[in-house]
NUFI-974017 format. One record per residue (C-alpha): residue number from 0; residue in one letter; x, y, z. Coordinates in steps of 0.2 Angstrom, whole numbers. Layout:
N
+-----+----+-------+-------+-------+
:   i : aa :  east : north :    up :
+-----+----+-------+-------+-------+
: NUM :  a :     X :     Y :     Z :
...
+-----+----+-------+-------+-------+
REM end
This chain:
182
+-----+----+-------+-------+-------+
:   i : aa :  east : north :    up :
+-----+----+-------+-------+-------+
:   0 :  m :  -103 :    76 :   124 :
:   1 :  f :  -114 :    86 :   113 :
:   2 :  p :  -111 :    88 :    95 :
:   3 :  a :   -99 :   105 :    92 :
:   4 :  s :   -87 :   108 :    79 :
:   5 :  g :   -73 :    97 :    78 :
:   6 :  i :   -81 :    83 :    87 :
:   7 :  l :   -81 :    65 :    77 :
:   8 :  l :   -97 :    56 :    75 :
:   9 :  i :   -95 :    38 :    73 :
:  10 :  a :  -109 :    27 :    69 :
:  11 :  a :  -118 :    15 :    80 :
:  12 :  p :  -116 :    -3 :    74 :
:  13 :  t :  -134 :    -2 :    72 :
:  14 :  l :  -134 :    11 :    58 :
:  15 :  l :  -136 :     3 :    44 :
:  16 :  d :  -140 :    17 :    30 :
:  17 :  a :  -128 :    14 :    17 :
:  18 :  n :  -122 :    31 :    18 :
:  19 :  f :  -116 :    30 :    34 :
:  20 :  k :  -113 :    12 :    39 :
:  21 :  r :   -99 :    10 :    49 :
:  22 :  s :   -93 :    29 :    46 :
:  23 :  v :   -83 :    39 :    55 :
:  24 :  v :   -88 :    58 :    53 :
:  25 :  f :   -76 :    74 :    56 :
:  26 :  l :   -90 :    90 :    61 :
:  27 :  a :   -83 :   105 :    53 :
:  28 :  q :   -97 :   117 :    59 :
:  29 :  h :  -114 :   113 :    71 :
:  30 :  d :  -124 :   129 :    75 :
:  31 :  e :  -142 :   132 :    77 :
:  32 :  d :  -143 :   131 :    59 :
:  33 :  g :  -137 :   113 :    56 :
:  34 :  t :  -122 :   102 :    54 :
:  35 :  l :  -111 :    98 :    41 :
:  36 :  g :   -95 :    85 :    42 :
:  37 :  y :   -85 :    74 :    32 :
:  38 :  v :   -87 :    55 :    31 :
:  39 :  l :   -66 :    53 :    35 :
:  40 :  n :   -65 :    36 :    31 :
:  41 :  r :   -73 :    32 :    12 :
:  42 :  r :   -60 :    36 :     0 :
:  43 :  l :   -61 :    37 :   -19 :
:  44 :  d :   -51 :    28 :   -32 :
:  45 :  t :   -47 :    44 :   -39 :
:  46 :  t :   -34 :    57 :   -34 :
:  47 :  l :   -35 :    76 :   -34 :
:  48 :  a :   -24 :    78 :   -47 :
:  49 :  e :   -37 :    69 :   -59 :
:  50 :  i :   -50 :    82 :   -54 :
:  51 :  v :   -39 :    99 :   -54 :
:  52 :  p :   -29 :    98 :   -68 :
:  53 :  d :   -18 :   110 :   -64 :
:  54 :  l :   -12 :    99 :   -49 :
:  55 :  y :    -4 :    86 :   -60 :
:  56 :  g :     8 :    73 :   -48 :
:  57 :  f :    -1 :    79 :   -32 :
:  58 :  d :    -9 :    62 :   -30 :
:  59 :  a :   -18 :    68 :   -15 :
:  60 :  p :   -33 :    55 :   -11 :
:  61 :  l :   -50 :    60 :   -13 :
:  62 :  y :   -65 :    56 :     0 :
:  63 :  w :   -83 :    54 :    -3 :
:  64 :  g :   -89 :    67 :    11 :
:  65 :  g :  -106 :    63 :    10 :
:  66 :  p :  -121 :    62 :     1 :
:  67 :  c :  -125 :    82 :    -1 :
:  68 :  q :  -118 :    91 :   -15 :
:  69 :  n :  -108 :    79 :   -24 :
:  70 :  d :  -103 :    90 :   -38 :
:  71 :  t :   -94 :   100 :   -25 :
:  72 :  l :   -74 :    99 :   -18 :
:  73 :  h :   -70 :   103 :     1 :
:  74 :  c :   -54 :   103 :    11 :
:  75 :  i :   -48 :   102 :    28 :
:  76 :  h :   -29 :   106 :    33 :
:  77 :  n :   -16 :   109 :    45 :
:  78 :  v :   -10 :   122 :    37 :
:  79 :  g :   -22 :   134 :    41 :
:  80 :  t :    -9 :   150 :    47 :
:  81 :  h :    -1 :   150 :    29 :
:  82 :  i :   -21 :   150 :    20 :
:  83 :  p :   -31 :   166 :    19 :
:  84 :  g :   -49 :   163 :    24 :
:  85 :  a :   -47 :   148 :    32 :
:  86 :  a :   -58 :   144 :    48 :
:  87 :  e :   -49 :   136 :    63 :
:  88 :  i :   -61 :   121 :    68 :
:  89 :  t :   -51 :   115 :    82 :
:  90 :  e :   -34 :   114 :    85 :
:  91 :  g :   -24 :   111 :    73 :
:  92 :  i :   -37 :   108 :    60 :
:  93 :  y :   -44 :   121 :    46 :
:  94 :  w :   -58 :   122 :    34 :
:  95 :  g :   -57 :   129 :    17 :
:  96 :  g :   -49 :   144 :    13 :
:  97 :  d :   -43 :   152 :    -4 :
:  98 :  f :   -40 :   137 :   -16 :
:  99 :  e :   -30 :   147 :   -25 :
: 100 :  v :   -19 :   150 :   -13 :
: 101 :  i :   -20 :   131 :    -7 :
: 102 :  r :   -15 :   126 :   -25 :
: 103 :  d :     1 :   137 :   -26 :
: 104 :  l :     7 :   131 :    -8 :
: 105 :  i :     5 :   112 :   -17 :
: 106 :  i :    14 :   116 :   -32 :
: 107 :  a :    28 :   125 :   -24 :
: 108 :  g :    30 :   111 :   -13 :
: 109 :  g :    26 :   121 :     5 :
: 110 :  a :    13 :   107 :     8 :
: 111 :  s :    12 :    90 :     5 :
: 112 :  s :    -3 :    76 :     3 :
: 113 :  d :    -1 :    72 :    23 :
: 114 :  d :    -7 :    90 :    25 :
: 115 :  f :   -24 :    88 :    19 :
: 116 :  r :   -40 :    78 :    17 :
: 117 :  f :   -49 :    84 :     1 :
: 118 :  f :   -68 :    78 :    -2 :
: 119 :  i :   -82 :    77 :   -13 :
: 120 :  g :   -96 :    83 :    -6 :
: 121 :  y :  -102 :    82 :    12 :
: 122 :  a :  -112 :    77 :    25 :
: 123 :  g :  -127 :    89 :    32 :
: 124 :  w :  -140 :    89 :    43 :
: 125 :  g :  -153 :   102 :    47 :
: 126 :  s :  -159 :   113 :    63 :
: 127 :  g :  -159 :    99 :    75 :
: 128 :  q :  -160 :    84 :    65 :
: 129 :  l :  -142 :    77 :    72 :
: 130 :  n :  -149 :    79 :    89 :
: 131 :  e :  -164 :    68 :    86 :
: 132 :  e :  -152 :    56 :    78 :
: 133 :  i :  -140 :    54 :    93 :
: 134 :  k :  -156 :    51 :   104 :
: 135 :  e :  -160 :    38 :    95 :
: 136 :  t :  -143 :    31 :    98 :
: 137 :  s :  -138 :    30 :    80 :
: 138 :  w :  -122 :    42 :    84 :
: 139 :  l :  -109 :    38 :    97 :
: 140 :  l :   -97 :    55 :   100 :
: 141 :  t :   -78 :    58 :   105 :
: 142 :  d :   -64 :    71 :   102 :
: 143 :  s :   -55 :    73 :    87 :
: 144 :  s :   -37 :    73 :    85 :
: 145 :  p :   -24 :    79 :    70 :
: 146 :  s :   -18 :    62 :    73 :
: 147 :  i :   -36 :    55 :    68 :
: 148 :  v :   -42 :    65 :    54 :
: 149 :  f :   -25 :    68 :    43 :
: 150 :  p :   -16 :    51 :    42 :
: 151 :  e :   -19 :    43 :    22 :
: 152 :  t :   -24 :    25 :    32 :
: 153 :  v :   -43 :    25 :    34 :
: 154 :  k :   -42 :     5 :    34 :
: 155 :  n :   -53 :     0 :    49 :
: 156 :  l :   -55 :    19 :    56 :
: 157 :  w :   -72 :    15 :    63 :
: 158 :  t :   -65 :     1 :    73 :
: 159 :  r :   -47 :     9 :    79 :
: 160 :  t :   -60 :    25 :    83 :
: 161 :  l :   -72 :    14 :    93 :
: 162 :  k :   -57 :     5 :   101 :
: 163 :  g :   -49 :    20 :   107 :
: 164 :  m :   -64 :    27 :   115 :
: 165 :  g :   -59 :    13 :   128 :
: 166 :  g :   -73 :     2 :   141 :
: 167 :  e :   -88 :    -4 :   133 :
: 168 :  y :   -82 :     3 :   115 :
: 169 :  q :   -71 :    -9 :   115 :
: 170 :  i :   -85 :   -22 :   113 :
: 171 :  l :   -93 :   -12 :   100 :
: 172 :  a :   -80 :   -12 :    88 :
: 173 :  a :   -79 :   -30 :    88 :
: 174 :  t :   -97 :   -32 :    83 :
: 175 :  p :   -97 :   -41 :    67 :
: 176 :  e :  -103 :   -31 :    50 :
: 177 :  h :  -114 :   -43 :    47 :
: 178 :  p :  -124 :   -51 :    63 :
: 179 :  s :  -127 :   -68 :    56 :
: 180 :  l :  -107 :   -69 :    54 :
: 181 :  n :  -105 :   -69 :    73 :
+-----+----+-------+-------+-------+
REM end
C-alpha cells in the first residue's frame, strides 16, 4: 500500500517522536507536492464552542491535528454534499468547505458533533518526505473508513487500529509503550 488521500498512517512502535508517538493520522491530501493529514487520537481539553463563540452549546471536541500551523482550524466531516466547497477525500469523508455554511448547519441542528472532526493545526510532509519515513518503517498504512475517523472515542485508537489490521499487526498492537515494562 502506498500513501494516498484517505489512507491512515499508523505510527510504528519504534517511532518515538513526541509529535507522532502512537498516533493515527488520517491523510487528507497526498500528491507530488507533499502530504497533509490530521492526528485522530489527540483530543484537546477544549471544545469548538470555546474558540468559536457563535457555536455556544455545540460541544464538539477539538483535536490536535499536528505540529504545523497550530493557529489554524480545520475540519473533516461526513456532510459534504450540504457544504459548498467541501472536497471528498474518500467515500463518506469530506474536507473543509464554507465554514459559514458549516456554522449555520450546526446552529440549525442539521448536524451533530458526530458528523465532524475539528482540528487545531495539521501534520505535514514535504515532497517525498513521507515516502522516506515509510521506507524507514516509521509508519504503517491501512485503509480508513468513517467508522474509524468519526467516532468520538479515541481511547486506544492506535491499538485498536493495529489489531484490526490482523496478522503480525496484532502482535505489534501488544507492544508496550515503554519496553522496560515488558
